[in-house]
C-alpha positions in Angstrom: 10.4 -70.2 26.4 10.5 -73.4 24.5 11.4 -71.7 21.2 14.4 -70.0 22.8 15.6 -73.2 24.5 15.2 -75.1 21.2 17.2 -72.5 19.3 20.0 -72.5 21.9 20.1 -76.3 22.1 20.3 -76.6 18.3 23.1 -74.0 18.2 25.1 -76.0 20.9 24.6 -79.2 18.9 26.0 -77.5 15.8 28.8 -75.8 17.8 31.3 -76.5 15.0 29.5 -73.8 12.9 30.2 -71.1 15.4 33.8 -72.4 15.9 34.5 -72.4 12.1 33.0 -68.9 11.6 34.9 -67.5 14.6 38.3 -68.9 13.4 37.6 -67.5 9.9 36.8 -64.0 11.3 40.2 -63.8 13.1 42.1 -65.4 10.2 40.5 -63.2 7.6 41.3 -60.0 9.6 45.1 -60.8 9.5 45.3 -62.6 6.1 48.6 -62.0 4.3 50.2 -60.8 7.5 53.4 -62.7 8.5 52.7 -62.2 12.2 49.0 -62.9 11.9 46.8 -62.6 14.9 49.7 -62.0 17.2 49.4 -58.3 16.1 46.6 -58.4 18.6 49.1 -59.2 21.3 51.6 -56.6 20.1 49.0 -53.9 20.1 47.8 -54.9 23.6 51.5 -55.0 24.9 52.1 -51.5 23.6 48.9 -50.3 25.3 49.8 -51.9 28.6 53.2 -50.5 28.6 52.1 -46.9 27.8 49.2 -46.9 30.3 51.3 -48.6 32.9 53.9 -45.8 32.8 51.3 -43.0 32.7 48.8 -44.3 35.3 51.5 -45.9 37.5 53.2 -42.5 37.8 49.9 -40.6 38.4 48.8 -43.0 41.1 52.4 -43.4 42.5 52.0 -47.1 42.5 54.9 -49.5 42.7 55.5 -50.7 39.1 56.1 -54.3 40.1 52.5 -54.4 41.5 50.7 -52.0 39.2 51.9 -53.2 35.8 50.9 -56.9 36.3 47.6 -55.8 37.6 47.0 -53.5 34.7 48.1 -56.1 32.2 45.6 -58.7 33.4 42.8 -56.1 33.9 43.1 -54.7 30.4 43.1 -58.2 28.8 40.0 -59.3 30.8 38.2 -56.0 30.2 39.0 -56.3 26.5 37.0 -59.5 26.2 34.1 -58.1 28.2 33.8 -54.7 26.4 34.5 -56.1 22.9 32.0 -59.0 23.3 29.2 -56.6 24.5 30.0 -54.0 21.9 30.1 -56.5 19.1 27.1 -58.3 20.6 25.0 -55.3 19.8 25.6 -55.7 16.1 25.7 -59.5 16.0 22.4 -60.1 14.2 22.8 -56.9 12.1 26.2 -58.1 10.8 24.9 -61.6 10.1 21.8 -60.2 8.2 22.7 -62.0 5.0 23.1 -65.4 6.6 20.0 -65.0 8.8 17.7 -64.1 5.9 19.1 -66.7 3.5 20.2 -69.7 5.6 18.1 -71.7 8.1 20.4 -71.5 11.2 19.9 -71.1 14.9 20.2 -67.4 15.8 22.2 -68.3 18.9 25.0 -69.6 16.6 25.8 -66.0 15.7 26.1 -65.1 19.4 28.5 -68.1 20.0 30.5 -67.0 17.0 31.2 -63.6 18.4 32.1 -64.9 21.8 34.4 -67.5 20.4 36.1 -64.9 18.2 36.8 -62.8 21.3 37.9 -65.8 23.3 40.5 -66.5 20.6 41.7 -62.9 20.9 41.7 -63.2 24.7 43.9 -66.3 24.4 46.4 -64.5 22.2 46.6 -61.6 24.6 47.2 -63.9 27.5 50.7 -64.6 26.1 51.7 -61.2 27.5 50.9 -62.1 31.1 53.7 -64.7 31.8 56.2 -62.3 30.1 55.2 -59.4 32.4 55.2 -61.8 35.4 58.8 -63.0 34.5 60.0 -59.4 34.2 58.8 -58.5 37.6 59.5 -61.9 39.3 55.8 -62.5 40.1 54.5 -66.1 40.6 50.7 -66.5 40.7 50.7 -70.0 42.4 48.4 -73.0 41.9 45.3 -70.8 42.4 45.8 -69.6 38.8 43.8 -72.6 37.6 40.7 -71.1 39.3 40.7 -68.6 36.4 39.4 -71.4 34.1 36.0 -71.8 35.9 36.1 -68.0 36.4 36.3 -67.5 32.7 33.5 -70.0 32.1 31.2 -68.0 34.4 32.3 -64.8 32.7 31.4 -66.4 29.3 28.0 -67.6 30.5 27.2 -64.1 31.7 28.4 -62.5 28.5 26.3 -64.9 26.4 23.0 -63.9 28.0 23.9 -60.2 27.9 24.9 -60.4 24.2 21.7 -62.3 23.4 19.5 -59.5 24.9 21.6 -56.7 23.4 21.7 -58.3 19.9 17.9 -58.6 19.9 17.2 -55.1 21.2 19.7 -53.5 18.8 18.2 -55.3 15.9 15.0 -53.4 16.6 16.5 -50.2 17.9 19.8 -49.4 16.1 20.6 -46.4 18.2 21.0 -48.7 21.3 24.4 -49.8 19.9 25.7 -46.2 20.4 24.2 -46.1 23.9 25.9 -49.3 24.9 29.2 -48.2 23.5 29.0 -44.9 25.5 28.1 -46.8 28.7 31.1 -49.1 28.2 33.4 -46.0 27.8 32.2 -44.8 31.1 32.4 -48.2 32.8 36.1 -48.6 32.0 36.8 -45.7 34.4 34.1 -46.6 37.0 35.5 -50.2 37.2 39.0 -50.9 38.6 40.7 -51.6 35.3 43.3 -48.8 35.1 43.3 -48.2 38.9 43.6 -50.5 41.8 40.8 -50.9 44.4 43.3 -50.0 47.2 43.4 -46.4 45.9 39.7 -45.9 46.8 38.7 -44.2 50.1 37.1 -46.8 52.4 33.7 -45.1 52.4 33.5 -45.5 48.6 34.5 -49.1 48.3 31.1 -50.6 48.8 29.4 -48.3 46.4 31.9 -48.3 43.6 33.0 -51.9 43.8 30.4 -54.3 45.4 27.5 -52.7 43.5 29.3 -52.8 40.2 28.6 -56.2 38.5 31.5 -55.7 36.1 33.9 -55.6 39.1 32.8 -59.1 40.1 32.9 -60.4 36.5 36.5 -59.2 36.3 37.5 -60.4 39.7 36.7 -64.1 39.2 39.2 -64.2 36.3 41.7 -61.6 37.4 42.2 -62.5 41.0 43.3 -66.1 40.4 45.8 -65.0 37.7 47.3 -62.4 40.0 47.5 -64.9 42.9 45.1 -62.8 45.1 42.9 -64.4 47.8 39.6 -66.0 46.7 36.7 -63.5 46.8 33.6 -65.6 47.7 31.4 -62.5 47.4 32.4 -62.0 43.7 31.9 -65.7 42.9 28.5 -65.7 44.5 27.4 -62.6 42.6 28.6 -63.9 39.3 26.8 -67.2 39.8 23.6 -65.4 40.8 24.0 -63.1 37.8 24.3 -66.1 35.4 21.2 -67.8 36.8 18.9 -64.8 36.9 20.3 -63.4 33.7 19.6 -66.5 31.7 16.1 -66.8 33.0 15.4 -63.2 31.9 17.2 -63.8 28.6 15.3 -67.0 27.7 12.0 -65.3 28.4 13.0 -62.2 26.4 14.4 -64.2 23.5 11.5 -66.5 23.3 9.1 -63.6 22.9 11.1 -61.7 20.2 13.1 -64.4 18.4 10.7 -64.8 15.5 10.7 -61.0 14.9 14.4 -60.6 14.4 14.5 -61.4 10.6 11.7 -58.8 10.1 13.6 -56.2 12.0 16.7 -56.8 9.8 
């Protein structure tokens, strides 16, 4: 486990590398565009508006409740699903750097998460606009979304670390993970509200779904919903157990990653 800890500590000390690479990834994607990265926000706003009308009508939900909920849900789910999906190909995409430059492998994981955190921040611009349109005020509890996002990021990091290592060896796992994420978006309350579930399904669909808890610690404070201690406890436990597993796993296979590439 010492090798894994050493790699991660070294990457954290050189955090500016991940930060620079992440900024360049976003900037390069929208180079020569006058609006730049805010095309991300425009695309997300169009998606929220279209899905809000469609699913709000299907579920017969009040638009002043459903659209703010859908807005925050899609933005939070976006950072989760994109981070995990891109996490699968992190080492594969960085093959040239890994094979030619001596750099901590965890730097590439941080790079992907930072890139998606930037996109998340751009999309958050939509939230106050939607709230103003529907006259919704989240209250001071909104600041709990900050530690909630930190916990979400900690969990995403260990998941991405495991996925990137596994997918470097087994390339088909990338497709498997992407298919699972496509199913999870419907099994997790992203485009539907938990209140629409029958009571006998609530425990099964929600409380045994880790992604529900990961979303809740960020989404609930923004929406001004009551603090869900169960979700916070689950997310903290996931972070502790997940990192112990990830460190053990990464320590065992870290040296093999360049050979798999």
